[in-house]
N, C-alpha and C positions, 0 to 999 in steps of 0.2 A: 776412535772409531775409524775403521779403514774402509773407504768406499771406492777403492781402485777397481775398475771394471774387471780386470783380469783375476782379482782375488774373489770377486763375487761370482763370476762365471769363468771357470777354468777349462771347461770342456771345449776343445777347439771346434768341433762340429757345430755346437750351439753358437759359438762366436761367428762362424761363417753364416749361419742362418740369420742371425741378428744383423750382420753387415748387409746381407741381401735385403732384408726387410727395411732397414733404414734407407738404403739407396733407392729402393722402389718408391717408398713414401715421399722422399724428398723430390724425386722426379715428378711423381703424380701430382703433388701439391704445388710445385714451383712453376710448372709449365703454364697453367692458366694465368699466373701473374705475368710471366714473360710474354704470353700472347697479348694480354691487355696492354702492357707497356709498348709492344711493337705496334699495336693498333693506334695508340695515342700519339706516338712519335713518328708514325709512318714508316717504320722499319720493316717493309714488306718487299718480297721479290715478285716482280711482275712476270707473268708467263711469257716465254719467248716462242719463236716459231716452232722449234723442235720439242717444246715442253708438252708433257701429258696433262697439264693442269690448265684451267681456264681463268682462275681468279688470283689476285695478289695474295700471297701467303707469308706469314712470319717465318723467318729462317734462322732463328737463334735457339733451336732446341739443344744444340751442342753445349750451351751454357749450363743447362740443367744436367746434362749427361756428365760433364766435367765435374761439377760441384758434388753431385750425389755419389759418383764413383770414388772420388777422393775422400769424402766424409765417411762413406761406408768402409773403405779400406783402413783409414786412420783411426778407427774406433779402438783398435787393439794394438798391442805391442808384440809383434811377432819376432822372435829371436833369430829366425833364419833369414832375416831381411837382407843383410850383407850389402856389398857395394852396389849391386845391380839396381835394387829398388830406389836408391837415392838418385842414381843417374836417370832412371825412368821418370821419377817425379820432376826432375829438372827438365827433361825432354817434354813432358806433358805440359808444363807451364809455357814453354817456348811455343809449342804447337797450338796451345789455346789462344795465345795472343796473335799468332800468325793467322789462325782461322777467323778470329774476330775481325781483324783488319781486312781479310779477304771477303768476308760476308758483308762488310760495310762498303769497301771500295774496289773490290775485284782486282786482286794483285796479278801481276804478270806471272805467267806459268814458270818462267825460269827462276824468278825470285822465290816462288813457292818451292820449287825443286831444290834450289840451293839450300834453303832453310831445312828441308827434310834431310838432305845429305849431312848437314852439320849435326842435326839431332842424332842421326844414325851413327855418326863418328863418335859422338859423345858417349853413346851406350856401348858400341862395339869396342872402341879403344879404351874408354874410361872404366868399363867393368869387365872387359875381356869376354863379352858374350859373342861367341862365334860358332858357326857351323864348322866343326873340325873334322868331320868324317862323313862320307857318303854311304857308310854301312855296306860296302861291297857292291853297290849298284854299278853295273857295267865294269866290275873289277876295280872300282875306285874306293879306297879306304881313307886313310889320314891325308889331310890337305896341308900344304905349307902355310905358314902364318900369313904371308901377304895375300895369297890367293883366298885363304879362309876369311880374312878381314874384308877384302874387297867384295867377295861374293856375298857376305852377310850384310854389308852396307847396301849392296844392290837389292837384296831381298827386302830389307826394311823399306826402302824407297818404293819398290814395286808393290808391296803389300799395302802400304799406306795409300798409294794412289789407286789401287784396285778397289778399295772400299769407297773411295770418292767416285769412281767410274760407275759402280752399280747403284749409286744413290740417285737413280733417275725416275723411280716410281715409288709410291707409298709403301713403306714397310720392308723393302728388300734389303738395303744396307743394314738397317737396324736389326732386322730379324736374323739375317745370316750372322751378323756380329754377335747377337745374343746366343745363338746355337753354338757357334765356334768357341766363344769365351767360356760358356758353360761346359762344353766338352773337354777343353784343355784343363779347366779348373778342377773338374771331377778327378782327372788323373793326378793332378798335383795334390789334391786332398788325400787321395788313396796312398800317396807316397810321402805324406807328412810334410809337404812343401806348403806350409800354411800361408805365407805372405803372398805368394803367387796365386794360390787358390782364392784368397780373400780379394785380391785385386780383380781377378777374372770374374768371380761370382758377383762382386759389386757392380762391375760393368754390365754383366748379363741382366741383373735385376733392374738396373737403371734403364737399359734399353727396353725391357719389358714394359716399364712404366711409360716410356716415350712412345711406344707403338700404339698405345691407346689413343693418343692425340694425332699421331702421324696417319692413322687410318680414319680418323674422324672426318666427317663431311662438313660440319658447321664450326668445328673448333680445331682446325688443322694447323700443324706446325711442321716445318722441315728441320732436320738436324744441321743443315748447312755445312760448310767446309769445316767449321769448328768441330762439329760432331764427327764427321767422317775422318778427319785427321786423327782425332783422339782414339776413335774406335780402331782404325787401321794400325795405329802405333801400338796400342796395348796388345792387340791380337798378334802383331808381329813379335813382340817380346815373348808372349806366351808360347807361340808356335816354335820359335827358335830355341827357347829354353827347354821346351818339351823334347825336341830332337836331341839337344845336348845332354840332358839328364839320362837319356837312354843310351848315350855313348858310354857314360861312366858307370851307371848302375847296372852292370851286366849280370849280376848274380841275384837280383831280387825277383820275386814272383811276378811283379807287375811290369817288368821291363818289356819294351817293344823293340825288337831288332828291326822292325819295319816302320819305325817312327817317321822317317821322312815321307813315305808313301801315305801313311795315315793322315799326317798333317796336310799334305797336298789335297787329298780327297775331302777332308773336312772343310777346306777352303776352295773347293773346286769351282764354285760359282764365280767368285771374284777373279781367281787365277785364270780359268779358261776364258772368261769374258775379256780380260785384259790382253791376253795373248792374241786372241782372235781379232779384236778391234784394232789394237796397235798394228798387227800384221797387215790387216786390210788397208788401213790408212797409209802405211808406208808403201805398200804395193801400188796404191793409187797416187803416190807422189805428194801426199798431204802430210802435214805435221801430225805426229801421233797424239798430240794434245788437243787437236782441233775437234770440237764437239760435233756429234752427229747422232743419227738414230740407227746405228748399226748394232747396238747392244742387243743381246738375246731378250732381255726384258722388254725393250721397245718393240722388237719384232712380235713378241707374244701379245702385247697390248694392241698393236696395229692389226693383229689378226682377230681382234674381237674380244679378247680376254680382259677382264677388269684388273685393276691394280692388285686387289686383295687376292684374286684367284691366281694371278701370275706369281705373286710373292709366296703364296702357300704351296704352289706346285714346286717352286725352287727350294723351299724349306724341306718339303718331303723328299725331293731328290737328294739334298745334302745329307739328311739323316739316313735315308735308305742306302746310299752308296757308301757312307762311312760304316754302317753296320755290316754290309756285305764285305767290305775290305777288311774289317776287323776279324770276321770269320775266316776269310781266305788267307790271312797272314800266317796261319799255322800250317798251311798246305803248300805254299809257294815261297821261292826265294825272293830277295829284294829286287833282283833284276827282272824276274818274271812278273812281279807286281808292278814294276815300273813300266813294263811293256803293256800290262793291263791298263795302267793309267793313261798311257799314250793312246791305246785303243778307245778308251772312254772319251778322250779329247777329240779323236777322229769322229766318233759318233756325234759329239757335240757340234762339230763343224758341219756334218751332214744335216743335222736337225736345223741348225741356224740357216743354212743355205735353202733348205726346203721352206722354211718360214719366210725367207726373203722373197722367194718366188710366189708363195701363196699370198703374201702381203700385196704384191702387185695385182694379182687376180682379184683379191678381196676388194681393193680400192677401185678397180675398174668396174666390178659389179655394183659397188656402192654408188659410184658416179653415174652408171647407166640407170640404176633404179631411181636416182634423184632426177635425172633428165626426163625419164619416162613420166614420173610423177608431175614434174613441172610442165611438160608438154600436155599431159592429161588435164591439168588445171586450166591451161591456156585454151585447149580445145573446148572445155566445158564452158568457159567464159564466152568464147566466140559463138558457140552454139546457142547459149542462152540469150546473147546479145542480138542474135539474128531473128529471134521470135518476135513477131508483130504483136504488141500488147493489145491491139484492137481486135 
């Protein structure tokens, strides 16, 4: 009697659905256990001055994301796995333990950065996953090996950190990661790249289960650095491989000659935020890794929006801009679409600046109303105290 999963269910699309279901259920059921253990052992993160939260919260949601994504992916034996996925699994294990240590003891930024560079080198050099062409953007096509490898390593480190940077409010990093991984995985599935599709869909389903608790009021958990490192790393792999497949598969119906622009727009929230925040910190003479409340999501929350409203607005922006770019790709060249992307970044800078100005006014009005209310109470007490009871 043969009970090998692949012989029972041979249809790849059904395998993907089952991987997603398993990943989702594992996350959904394991996070309450993790929350309970964190409460018993006191493994909570205390809110700091720049935090948007008020109460100590467990920060090990990344453990569930890591386990459920790997289990969902490893259910099936995909024959297109190749060198890449083996190096990716090794990188995931390294980043998992790095994240766990950071969530427990808060590692130095340079040590974290060095570990990320090593993982990037493992994948880029070990499996030859590189951005080899700019698709004619600004007249640039094929890149020399050294430039290609160094540029790809830089992309890995930048994207991994970008998901860590947007993990400042409930649901944002997890939700953007869910949308991006699902978007890339859909393309891989349509092009019969089943191993990458399974990895991305497993991550997306895992994050969907995580969001239920990340948005919770009474049963909240954060993904922590463990989660953001894993999410950023897997999405980096998916994004770079998405671009590379479109370099080689030039004669298929689903090829995107605008793949780099589509990838950037799908990841515009973390990419734009990282560019702006790092730029502002450097201009102010501060370390680019010094935490603050300059992020767009912090500006939106400080202007009176809730965490869930802010996250859903940025979800909608991601999906809308990606859809618009997908439509525009048939009408414009890569250079024109790149200029369009630069224009979107300019609009993002203008919006962020206006929110900064509005935040100052909003807090001034808030402080004024508090003072008026306080003075009103004092006047009332003074008035009542001056009345002669006789």
